[in-house]
Backbone as a chain_set.jsonl record, in Angstrom:
{"seq": "MEPFRLHVFVCDQKKSQDAPCCSCHGSAQVIDALRREIATHALEDEVQITVCGSLGLCAHGPNMVVYPEGIWYAGVKPSDIPEIVRSHFQHDTPVERLILTDQAALRAEVLAHRGTAVLP", "coords": {"N": [[79.851, 102.543, 51.584], [79.65, 104.372, 54.535], [82.013, 105.439, 57.027], [80.967, 106.418, 59.398], [77.697, 107.019, 60.639], [76.788, 109.626, 61.002], [78.438, 112.748, 60.563], [79.717, 115.316, 62.329], [80.553, 118.628, 62.177], [81.994, 121.058, 64.151], [82.358, 124.397, 64.79], [85.142, 126.052, 66.188], [86.441, 128.403, 66.009], [88.778, 130.929, 66.761], [89.078, 134.366, 67.234], [90.205, 137.819, 67.168], [89.457, 139.851, 70.06], [87.444, 141.748, 69.454], [86.107, 140.788, 67.256], [83.383, 138.881, 66.026], [82.96, 135.427, 66.815], [82.843, 131.823, 66.938], [84.111, 130.727, 69.201], [84.098, 132.818, 71.072], [81.444, 132.86, 71.602], [81.014, 130.606, 73.066], [81.728, 128.039, 72.08], [83.486, 126.01, 72.954], [82.293, 124.952, 75.249], [79.984, 123.905, 74.096], [81.078, 121.914, 72.471], [82.227, 120.24, 74.425], [79.856, 119.457, 75.781], [78.585, 118.11, 73.691], [80.343, 115.965, 73.178], [80.153, 114.616, 75.662], [77.405, 113.927, 75.674], [77.191, 112.299, 73.426], [78.78, 110.168, 74.276], [77.311, 109.369, 76.547], [75.054, 108.256, 75.368], [76.162, 106.175, 74.018], [77.032, 106.519, 71.325], [79.401, 106.745, 69.999], [80.486, 105.126, 67.976], [78.893, 105.696, 65.862], [78.63, 108.423, 65.418], [80.721, 110.876, 64.318], [82.69, 113.433, 65.577], [84.042, 116.438, 64.578], [86.144, 119.018, 65.265], [86.412, 122.215, 63.971], [87.72, 124.994, 62.017], [86.534, 128.242, 61.071], [83.178, 128.271, 59.919], [82.093, 130.212, 58.472], [79.988, 131.723, 59.41], [80.143, 133.577, 61.524], [78.853, 135.487, 63.258], [76.636, 134.149, 64.097], [77.24, 132.095, 65.816], [77.646, 129.607, 68.469], [78.301, 127.377, 65.754], [77.321, 124.459, 63.905], [77.587, 121.744, 61.602], [75.836, 119.046, 60.275], [76.474, 116.117, 58.664], [75.434, 113.254, 56.726], [73.308, 114.875, 55.832], [73.65, 117.642, 55.691], [72.794, 119.612, 57.48], [72.613, 122.733, 58.919], [73.267, 124.056, 61.943], [72.788, 126.801, 64.145], [73.78, 129.175, 66.649], [73.972, 127.451, 68.791], [73.623, 126.171, 72.036], [75.087, 124.767, 75.027], [72.959, 123.645, 76.465], [71.223, 122.912, 74.444], [72.214, 120.624, 73.344], [71.473, 117.952, 74.398], [68.872, 117.728, 73.287], [69.404, 117.89, 70.508], [70.978, 115.587, 70.132], [69.207, 113.553, 70.987], [66.842, 114.003, 69.387], [67.745, 114.479, 66.664], [70.129, 112.864, 66.198], [69.471, 110.36, 67.274], [66.794, 109.873, 66.547], [66.469, 110.789, 63.975], [65.3, 113.282, 63.421], [65.749, 116.454, 62.748], [66.453, 119.41, 64.741], [64.433, 121.84, 64.367], [64.196, 124.553, 65.257], [66.772, 125.474, 65.567], [67.985, 125.419, 63.136], [69.49, 126.848, 60.275], [67.568, 127.892, 57.84], [67.221, 129.37, 55.503], [68.542, 128.884, 52.684], [69.716, 130.363, 50.562], [70.507, 132.773, 51.807], [72.259, 131.721, 53.706], [74.252, 130.565, 52.071], [75.154, 132.928, 50.776], [76.214, 134.401, 52.932], [78.273, 132.699, 53.844], [79.883, 132.647, 51.534], [80.585, 135.353, 51.426], [82.307, 135.506, 53.561], [84.32, 133.877, 52.823], [87.045, 134.402, 52.357], [88.155, 134.495, 54.896], [87.2, 132.282, 56.08], [87.32, 128.811, 56.922], [86.239, 126.205, 55.3], [84.472, 123.09, 55.712]], "CA": [[79.564, 102.507, 52.996], [80.266, 105.45, 55.298], [82.597, 104.956, 58.284], [80.096, 106.862, 60.479], [76.352, 107.363, 60.177], [76.745, 111.08, 60.993], [79.696, 113.451, 60.776], [79.36, 116.629, 62.853], [81.616, 119.621, 62.218], [81.666, 122.107, 65.112], [83.325, 125.485, 64.711], [85.775, 126.543, 67.411], [87.314, 129.472, 65.518], [89.131, 131.994, 67.7], [89.46, 135.604, 66.56], [90.515, 138.892, 68.113], [88.372, 140.107, 71.006], [86.355, 142.567, 68.921], [85.486, 140.117, 66.114], [82.509, 137.766, 66.417], [83.452, 134.097, 66.475], [82.188, 130.765, 67.701], [84.728, 130.524, 70.517], [83.636, 133.859, 72.002], [80.039, 132.553, 71.903], [80.944, 129.416, 73.912], [81.818, 126.777, 71.333], [84.185, 124.968, 73.731], [81.299, 124.312, 76.116], [79.113, 123.124, 73.208], [81.847, 120.729, 72.075], [82.286, 119.366, 75.61], [78.521, 118.888, 75.999], [78.332, 117.167, 72.598], [81.138, 114.76, 73.438], [79.554, 113.914, 76.808], [76.098, 113.379, 75.308], [77.465, 111.182, 72.499], [79.256, 109.06, 75.12], [76.194, 108.934, 77.396], [74.143, 107.434, 74.558], [76.976, 105.162, 73.333], [76.963, 106.776, 69.886], [80.755, 107.032, 69.491], [80.743, 104.369, 66.755], [77.97, 106.155, 64.824], [78.717, 109.874, 65.216], [82.077, 111.426, 64.347], [82.73, 114.867, 65.863], [85.26, 117.083, 64.118], [86.252, 120.434, 65.605], [86.983, 122.861, 62.786], [87.805, 126.445, 61.998], [85.336, 128.98, 60.716], [82.204, 127.805, 58.939], [81.702, 131.391, 57.726], [78.778, 132.326, 59.98], [80.696, 133.952, 62.819], [77.921, 136.221, 64.11], [75.54, 133.253, 64.484], [77.792, 130.958, 66.522], [78.372, 128.491, 67.878], [77.715, 126.734, 64.588], [77.721, 123.099, 63.588], [76.98, 121.17, 60.407], [75.696, 117.601, 60.398], [76.436, 115.398, 57.391], [75.347, 113.565, 55.309], [72.177, 115.715, 55.449], [74.039, 119.026, 55.478], [71.981, 120.454, 58.355], [73.407, 123.793, 59.542], [72.737, 124.555, 63.206], [73.427, 128.053, 64.563], [73.43, 129.643, 67.982], [73.817, 126.263, 69.634], [74.062, 126.292, 73.428], [75.251, 123.452, 75.655], [71.642, 123.129, 76.867], [70.551, 122.384, 73.245], [72.854, 119.387, 72.893], [70.668, 116.749, 74.615], [67.777, 117.684, 72.319], [69.961, 117.579, 69.19], [71.381, 114.177, 70.122], [68.009, 112.706, 71.074], [65.936, 114.187, 68.264], [68.397, 114.33, 65.358], [71.075, 111.756, 66.083], [68.849, 109.081, 67.615], [65.48, 109.68, 65.922], [66.506, 111.338, 62.612], [64.44, 114.461, 63.305], [66.535, 117.643, 63.083], [65.859, 120.387, 65.648], [64.093, 122.931, 63.443], [64.375, 125.901, 65.807], [68.19, 125.84, 65.527], [68.49, 125.248, 61.768], [69.477, 127.966, 59.34], [66.765, 127.328, 56.752], [67.298, 130.176, 54.29], [69.757, 128.395, 52.023], [70.337, 131.43, 49.775], [71.188, 133.677, 52.749], [73.355, 130.942, 54.273], [75.313, 130.508, 51.051], [75.688, 134.272, 50.56], [77.041, 134.777, 54.075], [79.485, 131.88, 53.816], [80.709, 133.127, 50.421], [81.1, 136.67, 51.791], [83.38, 135.305, 54.536], [85.203, 132.827, 52.313], [88.453, 134.766, 52.495], [88.617, 134.254, 56.249], [86.576, 131.048, 56.57], [87.848, 127.506, 56.542], [85.034, 125.391, 55.131], [84.734, 121.649, 55.746]], "C": [[80.341, 103.61, 53.711], [80.866, 104.895, 56.589], [81.755, 105.336, 59.507], [78.746, 107.22, 59.885], [76.202, 108.876, 60.051], [78.144, 111.64, 61.228], [79.338, 114.888, 61.126], [80.604, 117.51, 62.899], [81.167, 120.74, 63.143], [82.759, 123.167, 65.056], [83.833, 125.858, 66.095], [86.78, 127.643, 67.055], [87.537, 130.523, 66.594], [89.606, 133.193, 66.889], [89.802, 136.643, 67.618], [89.265, 139.229, 68.924], [87.198, 140.889, 70.425], [85.64, 141.921, 67.729], [84.595, 138.975, 66.584], [83.111, 136.431, 65.97], [82.78, 133.066, 67.363], [82.802, 130.586, 69.087], [84.274, 131.587, 71.515], [82.16, 133.683, 72.37], [79.901, 131.244, 72.681], [81.038, 128.084, 73.205], [82.528, 125.666, 72.116], [83.213, 124.221, 74.64], [80.325, 123.451, 75.301], [79.811, 121.827, 72.809], [81.936, 119.741, 73.231], [80.944, 118.688, 75.858], [78.198, 117.845, 74.932], [79.091, 115.865, 72.816], [80.556, 113.94, 74.59], [78.246, 113.231, 76.418], [76.246, 112.197, 74.34], [77.908, 109.964, 73.306], [78.133, 108.502, 75.982], [75.262, 107.992, 76.648], [74.866, 106.377, 73.732], [76.887, 105.292, 71.816], [78.337, 107.019, 69.257], [81.057, 106.301, 68.187], [79.862, 104.811, 65.594], [78.154, 107.615, 64.451], [80.159, 110.324, 65.381], [81.979, 112.931, 64.581], [84.08, 115.396, 65.398], [85.194, 118.558, 64.477], [86.969, 121.101, 64.438], [87.103, 124.368, 62.992], [86.5, 127.026, 61.49], [84.486, 128.296, 59.654], [81.64, 128.988, 58.151], [80.465, 132.092, 58.236], [79.07, 132.85, 61.384], [79.705, 134.632, 63.761], [76.8, 135.341, 64.641], [75.977, 132.139, 65.421], [77.268, 130.729, 67.915], [77.572, 127.776, 66.782], [78.199, 125.294, 64.461], [76.958, 122.632, 62.364], [76.989, 119.663, 60.562], [75.546, 117.009, 59.008], [76.105, 113.943, 57.65], [74.216, 114.503, 54.921], [72.572, 117.146, 55.1], [73.163, 119.983, 56.267], [72.896, 121.443, 59.07], [72.682, 124.296, 60.778], [73.503, 125.809, 63.596], [72.941, 128.447, 65.948], [73.211, 128.511, 68.968], [74.39, 126.539, 71.02], [74.261, 124.893, 74.0], [73.908, 122.825, 76.052], [70.835, 122.571, 75.689], [71.043, 120.992, 72.865], [72.034, 118.13, 73.195], [69.514, 116.61, 73.614], [68.279, 117.321, 70.924], [70.317, 116.099, 69.107], [70.147, 113.273, 70.113], [67.172, 112.784, 69.785], [66.599, 113.867, 66.924], [69.227, 113.054, 65.258], [70.439, 110.403, 66.366], [67.555, 108.819, 66.849], [65.355, 110.313, 64.538], [65.539, 112.502, 62.38], [65.244, 115.686, 63.715], [65.743, 118.621, 63.95], [65.642, 121.678, 64.859], [64.413, 124.32, 63.983], [65.826, 126.385, 65.753], [68.783, 125.808, 64.115], [68.425, 126.563, 61.003], [68.791, 127.452, 58.07], [66.829, 128.116, 55.459], [68.613, 129.852, 53.581], [70.464, 129.476, 51.21], [71.104, 132.392, 50.678], [72.397, 132.983, 53.371], [74.535, 130.918, 53.309], [75.961, 131.875, 50.844], [76.612, 134.685, 51.699], [78.346, 133.991, 54.103], [80.423, 132.378, 52.708], [81.314, 134.494, 50.739], [82.278, 136.562, 52.757], [84.413, 134.303, 54.06], [86.674, 133.151, 52.479], [89.016, 134.493, 53.869], [88.078, 132.942, 56.816], [87.315, 129.821, 56.073], [86.645, 126.579, 56.481], [85.396, 123.913, 55.164], [84.649, 121.043, 54.361]], "O": [[81.547, 103.758, 53.512], [80.299, 103.981, 57.187], [81.817, 104.662, 60.535], [78.668, 107.677, 58.745], [75.57, 109.364, 59.114], [78.932, 111.081, 61.991], [78.732, 115.597, 60.322], [81.583, 117.186, 63.57], [80.093, 121.311, 62.956], [83.937, 122.869, 65.252], [83.062, 125.967, 67.048], [87.816, 127.796, 67.701], [86.594, 130.955, 67.257], [90.425, 133.06, 65.98], [89.702, 136.38, 68.816], [88.148, 138.921, 68.509], [86.064, 140.707, 70.867], [84.653, 142.472, 67.243], [84.996, 138.186, 67.441], [83.691, 136.326, 64.89], [82.22, 133.397, 68.408], [82.082, 130.319, 70.048], [84.085, 131.28, 72.692], [81.681, 134.282, 73.333], [78.779, 130.807, 72.937], [80.483, 127.093, 73.679], [82.194, 124.493, 71.949], [83.301, 123.002, 74.783], [79.893, 122.394, 75.761], [79.194, 120.762, 72.811], [81.743, 118.541, 73.04], [80.892, 117.485, 76.115], [77.602, 116.812, 75.235], [78.529, 114.782, 72.652], [80.474, 112.714, 74.505], [78.008, 112.083, 76.794], [75.508, 111.216, 74.433], [77.458, 108.849, 73.043], [78.016, 107.285, 76.132], [74.739, 107.039, 77.227], [74.27, 105.754, 72.854], [76.693, 104.303, 71.109], [78.424, 107.452, 68.108], [81.817, 106.814, 67.365], [80.054, 104.36, 64.465], [77.876, 108.014, 63.32], [80.748, 110.173, 66.451], [81.262, 113.626, 63.861], [85.128, 114.872, 65.775], [84.288, 119.267, 64.04], [88.002, 120.618, 63.973], [86.653, 124.925, 63.994], [85.473, 126.347, 61.489], [84.988, 127.811, 58.64], [80.807, 128.801, 57.265], [79.937, 132.974, 57.559], [78.315, 132.586, 62.32], [79.727, 134.363, 64.962], [76.08, 135.75, 65.552], [75.152, 131.304, 65.792], [76.539, 131.552, 68.469], [76.357, 127.602, 66.874], [79.317, 124.954, 64.848], [75.832, 123.062, 62.114], [78.002, 119.069, 60.93], [74.622, 117.347, 58.268], [76.462, 113.425, 58.708], [74.155, 114.907, 53.76], [71.9, 117.795, 54.298], [72.823, 121.058, 55.772], [73.843, 121.042, 59.748], [71.61, 124.893, 60.677], [74.717, 125.886, 63.407], [71.835, 128.098, 66.361], [72.372, 128.601, 69.865], [75.493, 127.069, 71.159], [73.666, 123.934, 73.509], [73.747, 121.607, 75.98], [69.869, 121.838, 75.899], [70.36, 120.265, 72.144], [71.903, 117.288, 72.306], [69.216, 115.509, 73.152], [67.646, 116.526, 70.23], [69.994, 115.434, 68.123], [70.063, 112.337, 69.317], [66.844, 111.763, 69.18], [66.073, 113.076, 66.141], [69.044, 112.259, 64.336], [70.826, 109.401, 65.764], [67.247, 107.669, 66.534], [64.258, 110.371, 63.984], [65.024, 112.681, 61.276], [65.409, 115.938, 64.909], [64.513, 118.655, 63.898], [66.552, 122.494, 64.71], [64.862, 125.182, 63.227], [66.08, 127.583, 65.879], [69.954, 126.136, 63.926], [67.436, 127.292, 61.075], [69.372, 126.669, 57.319], [66.515, 127.569, 54.402], [69.649, 130.462, 53.845], [71.695, 129.505, 51.172], [72.225, 132.786, 50.354], [73.447, 133.602, 53.54], [75.67, 131.212, 53.687], [77.184, 131.97, 50.746], [77.675, 135.256, 51.459], [79.408, 134.559, 54.358], [81.626, 132.512, 52.93], [82.452, 134.762, 50.353], [83.151, 137.431, 52.77], [85.297, 133.918, 54.825], [87.476, 132.249, 52.72], [90.22, 134.279, 54.013], [88.46, 132.537, 57.914], [87.856, 129.794, 54.968], [86.094, 126.21, 57.519], [86.47, 123.515, 54.713], [84.842, 119.838, 54.201]]}, "num_chains": 1, "name": "protein.A"}
């Protein structure tokens, strides 16, 4: 038995000003919107949010991964959060337009950044 139905890792990696990272793409606002939306729908007992370091996809941020499915969302904006919560978290239908679907490219990019990435 899992302690939570879903576990969401959201990158909030901060890097130097000239390096791409989730924080420079607005991850703090995404995290705030996610926390508010989870509370609005009373999902705190079902969805665990964990803020983490780099997921290895810095140029695509803000990034988040939803487990147990292993859905990788990229380029998430605060305005996307209500749709993600409603569609994915409440109705088990991931938001396709935000998913990184090319698993080989995803893996290659994460592995290329492994030296600087902190993976969940």
